[in-house]
C-alpha positions, 0 to 999 in steps of 0.5 A: 864338490864333485870328485873325479874317480881317479885322483888328479895328478897334482892332488893334495889331501891336506886341504880336506883332512888337515888345519893349521891354526895360530894364536892370531887367527891365521888358517891354513890347511898344512903345516907349511902354511899354505894360504895363511888366511886371516880367519880370526873372526871365524870359529873353527867350524867356519874356518874348515868351510871358509871360502879360501879354503874351499877354493883351494880344494876346488883347484886340486879337484881341477888338477891345478897347481895352486900358487899357495902351495909353491913350497911343495912345488919347489921341493918336487922340482928339486927332487925333494919328496914334498909334504904333498907327496909324503901325505899321498904315500902315508895315506893311500886310502884317504882319497876314496875312503875319507874324501870321496865319501864326504867324511871330510865334511865332519871335520879334520883328521889332523890339527896343526898348531903354532902354539904361540910366538913365544921362544927362548931362542932367536935362530938364524933362519927364524924371524920375529913373527915366530920368536919373541926373543928377536923383538930387541934385536930387530929394533937394534938393527932398525936403530943401527943400520936403518933397516927397511922393508918394502911394503905396497911400493914403499920402504919403511923402517923395519926388518923381519926380526921386529915383532909384527904382534905381541907376545900371545899364546893360542886359546885352545879351548875354542877348538874343543868343538872340532876335536871329536874326529882328530887322530893326530895333533901337531904342535910347533911354535914358538917353542911348544914346551914353553906353552901351557895353554895347549894343556887345556886341549889335552886335558879336555881330550883325556876327559872325553876319553878321546886321547887313547888312540890319538897321536901328539907331535911336537917340534921342539928346539931342544933346550926346554924340559917338558913340564911334570904336568905335560908328562902326566897328560902325555901318559894318557895318549897313544903315541908321542912323537918329538922332533928335535930341531938341531941345525949344527953340532957343538959350537955351530948349534950355538951359532944357528940357534942362538943363544942355545947352549949345546950342553942344555940340548944334550940334557934335554934329549937325555931326559926325553929319551928316559921317558920311554922307560917311565910313561905308559904311551909309545914314545918316538924320537926324530930330528929335523935339520934346517938347511941354509946359506949359513950351514949348507956346507956341514950338512953331512956332518950334522946329519950324521950326528942326528943319525948316531944320537937320535935315530934314522928318522930325520927331516931336512928343511930347505930355507926358501925365505928370506931368499938370501938364506936360500942355497941356490943364491950362492955364487957358482964358485961356491956352489961348486965346492959344496957339490964336491964336499956334500953328499946329501941328495936333498941339499944338492938338488936344491942347490941348482933349482935357481941360478946364483944371485949376486945381490941376494948373496951380498944381502946374506953377508950383510945380515950375517955381519949385522947379527954377528955385531949384535950377538958378538959372534964371528961367522969365520970362527964357526965355519972357517973352512966354509968362510974361506970359499968367499972370504975376499967377498966377505971382506969387501962388504963394509957398509952394513946400512941399507944403502946398497942392500936392495940394489947392486952399486958394485959387483962383489 
């Protein structure tokens, strides 16, 4: 590949320095899953030089904005600093020193792993491919409401909560051969604190004296304590970064991250904070908040709790899929009140990247009601002020089958 002297305007560093892998052989260059190619038949070295990844690299060299990276383009359109932009800011010399020098050919600096699809929570913004907790619930929606999904022009009985694959952990031993150049490893889930197979990789790195200058990052739902074996491994690394995913405070946490318990979350956070005084490695805590049509009205309240109890470093994840959870689909009369109630600029920016969508808002109500039935919850009990903004529309939706799910037979 031939690189321009000056970095192209839309360039992304990640295809040249990062990989994301999961337990089922899917391959991507970034934590957001751009591309997500099925490369289970390739070994990690072959995935690094795959045809699809090399084509994405060439697109960035040519100054294009690849469709596979639509999440970053949408965030930038909304005025939010995207992962692409953050990486350029954090690694200002990588284009000259790591990419143009062809050092990237030897392998990635950063590895991102979705450790498994095994999780103890079924969060409102998640789905069956990331949480094994969802399978029974997803089947309930098929049996009770006749839910369907569209695939290749045909509808079949399914929904996003039915597991698309069996419970499986990543085999981390296969990644030993590309570990030598790594400076950072990010672990996502499922729930990484429930995964023991990633310790095979950590203990290998310790054995090969590769851990001293390496940073490990974990995105956790905060309801599972790290094991003693994991703590012993962490002690041998340079830095451990832990991000707690918290989408609500007190009872709204238990609504958005069902069946998690607020008291358990607080206990785990306290346990992890105490590790700063026990382990020899550096410990750094941060947090993330996933914003959807479910909880956008409380965004400022939840962020305030994050700052007061975990720290200033937080990340806001704006839901784009499924689109009925994206806040820009909310009715204009709801958006108007949210604009006056919420001050966070990222939320406000994303609110208006697309016009309201009546059909998607109906789908939002249908899915909230379906999940409330299964979980024995009531949206209005958890978000009374927010619910009052669309109580009439909420009550008007009585048919929860797929009869009116895909087309508007009548307006809300």
